[in-house]
N, C-alpha and C positions, 0 to 999 in steps of 0.2 A: 478607467477600464477595470471591471471586476476581476476577481481571481480567475475564474474559469475562462473568461473571455481572453485574458492574457495567456493562459496555458494553451488555448486553442490556436492563438496566433503563432506561438512558438512551434506548435506541432505542424501547422501549415507551412512554416518556413523551411522545414527539413523533414520531408515526408518519410515516416517509418512504416514498416510492415508489422501488423499486430495480428496474431492468430487468436481466433475465437472458436474454441472447440465445441461449444454447446450450441451447435448450429440449428437444432430443431426447437429451440426455445424462441417463441414469437418475439419476445423483447429483444433478444440478440439480433434477430433479423430486422426488426424495426430500427434498431440502433445502427446496424450495418448500412442500411439505406441512407441514413442521415450522415454517417461518417464519410461514406463515399461521395455523397452529394456535396458535402461541405469541404471535401478534400483534407480531412484531418489525418487520415492514415490510409495505407493500403490494407486490405483485409483478406485473411485466409480463413475459410470455413472448413470444418472437418466433417465428413459424412458422405452419404450417397447423394449424388447430384440430383437425381430425380426426386428423392424425398425432400431435400432441402428446397428445391424450386416449388414443389407442391405446397410445402408449408409456407413459403414466402408469398404465394398467391400473386397479388398485383404489386408487391413491393419491388422496387427497382434495385436489384443486387447483382446485376450482370457483370459489373466491374470487379466483383469479389472473386478470388481464386478459390475454387472448391477442390479439396483433396479427399479422394475416396481411399481409405486405407487398403482396400482390396486391389486397387489399381495404381498404387503409388510407386513410381519407378525407383525412388530412393530408399524404399523399405529395406532391402538387403543391407545397405550401408548403415542404416539406422539400427537394425538388429545387431549388427556387428559391434557398433559403438556402445550400445546398451549392455551387451554381454561383457565388454571390456571394462566398462565403468562399474559393473556390479559383480565382477567375477569373484571378488573376495567374499561376497555374500552368497555365492553358490548359484548365481544366475546362469541358466542354460539358454541355448539358442531357441529352444521351443518356448520357454517361459517368456523370453524377450519378444518373440514373434506374437505370442498371445497378448501381452500387455500393449504393444504398439498397434496391433490390429483391432483390439476390442475396447481399449480404453483411450478415448480421444484426448484425455488430459495428458497421458504419457506421450502420445504422438505430438501434441502441441508443444510440450516442454522440449522434446527432442528437436523440433523445428527451431526453437530458440537456441538450443545448444549448438546446432549445426549452422546457424546463421541464416536460415531461410526466413525467419521472423526475428524482429528486434525485441519482441516481448509477447506475453500472453495475458489475456484477461479471461477469467472464468469464475464460477461460483453462483451464477444465476440458478443453476440446477444441481449444484454439488456443494458439499460441506467444505469448510475451510481446510479440514484435515485432508480431504481428498485432493484439493487443489494444491496444497503445499507439499504433500508427500512426494510426488514425482519431481517437484522443483528441487527439493533438498537432496533427493537421490541422484539426480542428473546434473543439475547446475551447481548445487552446493552453495556454501556461503561465500560472500565476496572476500577478497584478500584483506586481512587485518580485522575482519569482523568476528566478534565473539558470539554474537547472538542474532538470530532472525526475529524481528518484531514487526508490529504494524502500527499505523497511525491513521487518523482521519484529518483531512484539511477541512476546517469548519469556516464557513463564510457567513458571518452574522450580518443581516441587513441593518442599516441605520445605526451602526455601532462605531464608536470612536475608540473603544478599547482594543488591545492587541495591536495588530498592524492594520488599522482602519477596519476592524471587524474580522480580520483573518487570523486564524489560530491553527496550530497543530496540536492535536490531542493524542497522547500515546501512553501506554499501549491499550487500545480499546478492543482488540480482536484476537489476540493470540496467547500471550504469556500470562498464565493464570495468576500466579502469586510470585512475582519476581523477587529474587534476593536483592540485597543492597548492591552487590556487584552487577547484577543484571539491570537494575534500575539505572545505575550509572551509565551502562552501555546504551540503554534505551534513550537516555537523555542526550548523549553525544550523537547517536544516529539521528534522532529527531531534530536536533539543531541543524545538522547537515541537510536533512530533507527540507526543512523550512527554508534554508538558504537557497537551495536549488529551485524549489517550486514557487515560493512566494517572492523571492528575490529581495528580501528585507533582512535586516540584521536580526538573528535569533536571540531572544532573551528568554532564558529557560527557568521555569519555576517548578520545583518538585513539591507536590501537593500532599497535604495531610489534614487531620482534623485539629492540628496544632500549628501555631505560628511562633517560631523561635522560642520553644520551650514553654509555651503557655499551658501545656498539658504533659503528662507523663504516661507512657505506655510503650511496650516493646515494638508495636507497629510504628510508632513515631521514631523510635531508635533506628529502625531500618531506613527510614527516609533521611534522617540526619546523617547516617553513615553513607548512604548513597550520594548525598549532596557533597560530602567531603571527597569521596572517590571521583565523582564527576568533575569537580573543580580541579583535582589533581591530574586526571587523565585528559581533560579537554580544556587546557588553560586559555585557548584562543576564543572560547565562547563565554558569554556572561551567564553564569549558572548560580542559583541560590535556592535555599529552602531551609527548613520545612515551612511551608505556607498553607494557611487556609486559602480557599479559592479567592475570596474577596481581597485578601491581603496581597495575593499574587497579581491581580489584574486591575484593581481600582486604585488610582494614584493616591487619593486622600486616605484611604484605609491602609494601604501599604506604608505610607509615611507615618501613620499613627502606630501601627502594630509592629513595624520593622524599620525603624528610622535609620538604622545603619546600613541598610541593604540597597545596592544599586539596581537590583532586580525587582524588588517589591513594588507592586502597583503598575509595573510595565511589562509583565511577562506576556509573550505571544506563543510560547511553546510550553504546554502544560503536561507534566509527567504525573500520571496517576499511580497511586501506590499498589494497585492490583487491578485485575481485569474486571471485577465487579464494579469498582468505582469508575473505571474508564468507560465501560460499556454503558452504564447508567448515565454517566455524565454527558456523553456525546448525544445520546438519545433525548435527554431532557432539553438540551440546547436546540437540537433539531426540531423537536415537537413544539416546545413552548416559545422559543424565539424565532421559529420558522427559518432556521439556518439551513444553508445548503451543506450537506455532509458528504464529502468525497472520500470513499474508502470502503473497507480497510485497505490502505496502501501498504505494501510490503517493503521493508527495508532490511538490507543485510544479505539478500540473495545475490549471487554473482551476476545475474541478468534479470531484468524486470519481469516479474510474474505477480499479478495482482488479483486479489480475491474480491468478489462481489457479495453483497448481502443477497440471500435468496429472495428477499422482498424488494429487490432493486427495481427501479423504473428504467424506461428507455433512456431518459436523460442521465440517470446515474451511470449507466453503461458508457454512454458517449463521453461523459466527463472522465471516467476512469481510463478509458482508452486514450484520451488526449494526455492525461497525466503519465500513463505508461510510456507513451511516445516521447514525452519530454524527459523522463528518466533515462530512456535509451539514448537520446541525443546527448545528455550530460555524460553518460558512461562512455560514449564514443569520443569525447573530446580528448 
């Protein structure tokens, strides 16, 4: 069974409710029809019922719960909660009412906060910044987490590398130029995400254009220091670096370039030195190797909120909803 098929089976076994606030995007509605038909999750859509149904046309979405902010009975309670959460930032009742009534992203995140939904998926029609802003303001970071970051689960067809072609690539969507300390945190968070979603042992390689001192540069120094910190902070995981990509994932090259490393040639969690490298890397693998790329999936927020690429397909949305449901299941254990 492939990665996403396994995720879907887990989601079906413990149905969660996921809010999709971008209800007038055709791809969201097409995905909603499939999610409900396949019983992957319960779905909440935000918007005016008449407009949503007109946009849906012949799509069968009758099982979805539609919440109109203008007629939402919980709105006074939600306004009160948002004022309380943001009072130190000067939030007023009028400001909270405006945000929750006019911005479906804020209302969707508040549904997650209040337990009406287990998670939220958005980004088909909004930027990453817009999706994550209410998430960080309302849900905040998970206990013990220093940094919110993102990752992609890459499923490469006909590939024996990684975990039978499955990898986590991080960070490919959020942290622009992480420090050594931030890279170490990303490594630990990504190992845990791999463990939860892929259900294999994470083997973490921190990437560079150098392998074990083959070149010298301050950019390499950052990765070397991040590796040291990650090993120190996350002793239960196998973590090593700095590696060139081939030394990290190809057994024969890893053995040749880094003969003393238990990670070289075996890595299935790849930590990129900055956002440029990570974003370019995942798109290269997606386009040239025809890999399935699920993400960017968020790690480090108190409850699951995940961002979609604005170029996402219906299938991408379905996959991210299933992943969000599995993240919620794991958090509830």
